[in-house]
N, C-alpha and C positions, 0 to 999 in steps of 0.2 A: 677330677678323677673320683671314681665310686669309693665311698667309705666302706672298708671291710670290717665286719663285726667278727672279731676273733676271740674265741673262748678257749682257755687252756684249763683242763682238769687235771690236777695234781693229787697224788695219793699213792699209798703203797699198794702192792699187788692185793687184789681182792677187796679194795675199798669201794668198788662199784662204779669206777670211771667209765667202763665200757657200757654198762647198763644205762647210766645217766646220759652218756653221750648220744646213745640211740634215741633216747627220749627227746633230748634237746634237738636232735637232728629234725625231728617232726615239728616241734614247737617253734623253732627258729627258721626252719626251712634252710638249713645249712648242712653241708656234708660233714660227716664224721671222718677224721683222719687218724687212723690208728697205725702208729709207726711200725708195730710188728707185722701187720698186714702189708703195709707199704713195702717193707723190706723183703718179705716173702715174694710179693708180686713182682718186684724189680728182678729178683733172682729168676723166677719162673719165666718171665717175659724176656729174659736175657738182654736187658737194657744195658747200656755202658756201665752205669753205676751198679746195676745188679750183678754184672760180671765181676766188677771190682769187689763188691761185697762177697761174692761167692768164693773168690780166691782167698780172702781173709778167713771165712768161715771154715773152708776146706782145710786151711792150715791149723785149725783149732783155736783161732784167736777171735776176739770180740771186734765187731766192725767199729772203726774209728769214728770219732764225733764229726769229723769233716765229711765223711762219705754219708752218714746218716743225715747230717744237715743238708747235703746237697739233694738227697732223695726227697726230703721233706720240702724243700724249695721247689724242686721239679714238680711235685704233686700239687702243691698249693698255688702253683702258677697256672694250673688247668682252668678252663673256662668255668667249671662248676663252683670254683672258689672265688669267683670275681666279687661276690657280695660278702665273702667271709667263710669261716669254717670253724670246726670244733676239733681241737687237738687232744687225743687220748693217748697217753703214754709218751708224751714228748713236750718239753725237754726232760730228760732223765737226770741231768747233772748241770752244774753251773756253766761249764764250757759250752754245752749245747744251748743253754739259755741265752748266753751272750751271742753266740753265732745267729740264733733266731732273731734276737732283738735288732741285730745289725741289718737284718733284711726288711724290717718293718717300715712301712711308709709313714710320713708324718700325719696323714689323715686317718690311719688305722685306728680303730677303737678296740683295745685290748682288755680283756677281763680274765683274771687268773683266780681260780677257785681251788682251795685246798680241802680235800675231804678228810676230816679229822676222825681217826678210828682208835679203838682200844685194842691192843695187840693180841691179848689172849682171845678175845671174842673174834678178832679177825682171822686168827689161825683156824679156829673152829669153823668159821664161815667158809674159808678157802678149801679146807679138807673135806667139806660137805658139797663142794661145788661140782657140777657136772656140765659139760660143754658139748654142743652139737658138733659132730665130726664134719658135717657139710657146710653150715652157715655161721658157725662159731657163736651161736646164741648161748648164754649162759643161764643155768638154773642152779638151784640149791635144794638138795634133798631134804633139808630141815625147814626152810621158810619160803621157798619159791619153787616148789616141785612142778614138774610138767604134768599136763592133764592126763597123759598116759605114761606110765612108767617106762623109761628108757627111750622115749620118742619125742622129738622136738615138736613143740606146738607150732612153730613157725613154718618149717619145711618138711617135717616128718622124718628127718635124718636121725641117725643113731646117736645116742647121748653117752659120753664116755667121761672117765676120770683122767684128767691130764697127768702126765708123769711128773710134772713139776708142782703138783698139788698135794704131795706128801709132807707130813708135818716137819720133818728135818730140813727139807728143801725150802719149805715156806719160811721157816725161821731165818735161814741164811739169806733169803731174798729180802726179808724185812730188815735184817742188819745192814745189807748193802743199801737199801733205799734210805734208811735213817741217816746214813753218813752224808747224804747229799740233801736230804729233805729241808733241813733248816736253812742251808745256804740258798737254796731255790726260793724259799719263802722270804728270806731277808732281801734278796735281790729284787723280787717283785714288790715287796713293800716299799723299797726305796724308790720304785717307779710309781707308787700310788695306785696299783692296779690289783693288789692281792686282797682276797677275802677268804675266811675260813667257814666251812659248813660242817655241821655234825653228820658224818657219814654213817653213824650207827643207827640213825633213825630208820623207820620204815621207808621203802623206796619212794613212795608218793611224797612224803614229807620232805625227803631230801631234794627231790625235784622242785617242790614249792620253794624251799630256801635258796636253791640255786637260781631259780627264776627271779626271785626278789633281788639277789645280787646283780644279776644281768641288767634288771630294770633300774638299778640304782637306788632301790629302796633300803637295802641292807648295807651296813658300813663295813669297813675292813677290820681285820682281827690280827 
């Protein structure tokens, strides 16, 4: 059976997981699997799991780990994931990590990379973030501005500030993440697959450090 190269990028909101996942997608020739996008797609396409998730969301509740895990498994079973994939935004907690681990094959090669960030700087980074309404590409008005103000370099779509990128919301999201972050790191350290990378470096340097980990040059932390 084909060995799957699976990369998990962990880190708080705004740490650069999506940006790095898109770069990794080109470098490794593997699909990026963003759980937020998957959940929205499942709901939009009215799949069985999507309809289950919609009922939960319509009731004002969070989608349970079992439904999210099933959506991830369904997506990663697709033909384009036969050689592996890059997970961006999953798992979010220890329960999800254990559910995902249970589905791995013996021959899978798993690499888990935690992007280490400084919280005050991260809040500033997130609140300066602008996102393409059409293709979800992410820019930053301070350090990675688009070539034309308000216009996406990739698709020409409108750039907007997301409603959850306001400072109070960001701090709450960081508190929620921190509650699970160390549990996830410890879980993957126990598997011998976890490494930490400085996520506050410039984008190119972070990419280089991630590639060193994937190639087995850098150690765990």
